[in-house]
N, C-alpha and C positions, 0 to 999 in steps of 0.2 A: 806312720809307716811310710818309708821311702817308696818311690815308684818301683825300684828293683825288688824290694821286699814284697811289695804288693803283687807284682807279677809272679814271683816265686810261690807265694801263697795261693794265688789263683791257679797256677799250674798244678800244685798239689791237689787242690780241690777237684780240678778237672780229671786228674788221674784217678782219684778216689771214686768219682762218679762213673768213670768208664769201667773200673774194676767191679764196682757194685753192680752196674747194669749187666756186665758180662757174666758175673757169677749168678745173678738172679735168672738170667735167660737160660744158662746151662743147667742150673738146678731144676728149673721148670721143665726143661726139655727132657733131661735124662735122669733126674733124681740125684740127691746128694751122694749116694754111694758110688755112682758111676762117673762122677766128675773128678778131675784132678786139678791141682792148682796150676799146672802147666797149661791145661786147656783154658783156664780162666785168663792166664797171662796172654795166651795167643789171641783169644777173642777180644781182649781189651787192648791189644797191640802194645804191651809193655813187657819188660823182662820179668821173669818169675820172681827175682829178688825184689822187684818193685811191689809185687803183690804182698810179699811178706812184710814190707814196711807198714802196711795198713792192716794186715791180719796175719799173725805169726803161724797159724795153722789153718787147715781147711775148716775145722770146727769153728774157729773164730770168724772165718769168712762167712759161714752160715749165719752166725749171730749178727754180724754186721749187715747182712742182706735182709734178714727177716725182722729185725727189731722194729723198724719203722712200720712194717705191715701189721705187726702185732699191736703196736701202739695205736694205730688207726682203728683196729678192730676193738680194742679196749675202750677207746673214746666213743666209738659208735654205740657200743653196748651200754655204757654208762648213760649216754644221752637218751637212748631208747628207754632205759629203766626209769627215767624221770616221769614217764607218763603212766607207769604201772603202779596202782595204789597198794596192792598186796606185796609185802616185803619179800616173801619167798619167791613169788612170781617175778618180782623186779630183779632179784639176784639172778634168776634163770635168764631173764632177758639181757642182763648185763653180760653174761657169759656166752650167749648165743653167737654173736659175731666172731668171737674167739675160736669157737669150734668150727664155724663155717670157713674161716680163713685157714685153719689148720687142716681141714679135710681136703683142701685143694691138692695137697700131697702129704698124706697122713704119716708116712714113714719118715719124711724129712722133719715134720713137726715133732715127732717123737725124739729124734736126735737133738733138735733145738731145745726141747724141754730138759733133756738130760744134761746138755752142756750148760744150760742156764742154771741148773741146780748144782752141778758137780764139776763144772769147768774150772779153768785156771783162775785163781782168785785175783791175779794181777791183770787179767784181760779187761781192757776198758769197754769192749763190746759186751762182755758179760755184765759188767757194772751197769751199762746202759739198759740191757735187758731186764735186770733186776729192778731198775727204777720204774720200768713199765709195770712189773708185778706189784710194786709198792703203790703205784697209781691205781691199779685195779683194786687192791685190798683197801686202800683209803676210800675208794668209791663205794665198795660194798659196805664198809663200816658206816659210811654216810647214809646209805639206804636203810640200815638197821636202826639208826638213831635219828633220822630226819635231818641229818646235817651236823649234829653236835656229837662229834666222834669222841669215844672214850676208850679206855684200855680194854674193857670187855668186848666192845664191838670190834676192835682191832683183832683180838684173839679169835673171835668168831669168823671174821673175814679171812684170816690166815687158814682156818680150818676149811673154809669153802674152797680157797685156792688149792689147798692140799688135795682135796677130793678131785678137783678139776685136773690137777697135775697128774694124778694117778691114771685118770682116763686118757689123758693126752700122751702119756709115755707108753701106752699099750694099744696101738692102733688095731682096728679090726679090718684087715685087708689094706689096700692101698689108699682108699679114699673115704674111710669112715671110722667112727669111734663108737664104742658101746656106752652110750649115756643113759641107759635104762634106769640105773639106780640113782643117778645124780640128783634129779628133782627131789626124791625122797630124802637123800642125805642132806640136801640144802634145807628142806623143810624141818628136819630134825635139828640142824644147827641153829636155825632161826628160832625155833621153839625153845631150845635150850638157852639161847641168849635172852629171850624175852622172860623166861622163868627166872633167870639170874638177875635181870634188871628189875623184875618185880620184887624180888627178895631185898635188893639193895634199897629200893624205894620205900619198902615197908620198915626197914631198919636203917636209919640214918648213920648208925655207927659201923655198918658193914662196909667192907672195902670192895 
């Protein structure tokens, strides 16, 4: 890469960092619903058209801002789960930082989850967010199998995330979620996985 190309690339990176920081600060201060892309552009000291080069909509901007926070929460949770011997309790431990992070602004977390599941299929920020979901599901599948992931464990992990997702898209107020039923749901999924795994072990011809 030439010096000029390197400077251009570094300039783009700095603009992205300024836009991301500005959007994060504004979302934290006022909430997603009250922030406009023009405000983000003003805070980042760039033209609004520059913002759209990095995120085509405000929803994409939210994904761009929150993906890394969610990724850190997922990794903290999976690391904490390593020390929990019971599988159901370990899955709950893996999800705990995700809910703690989301509860910092629950209404924005609900928007994030909806955009993650139903946003623009061509949005690279959505693809990045879905890669975090895949990392979480792989980690949960690993908890169920002791690290030797199989198709049944992946299905169970997807069911766990589906339950978590439903909670996350229905915030209870501004800073909380109703997770009352989630441990029971996780316990049922883990028990169902174990029962299925036992049947497969007993019958080598079973798929």
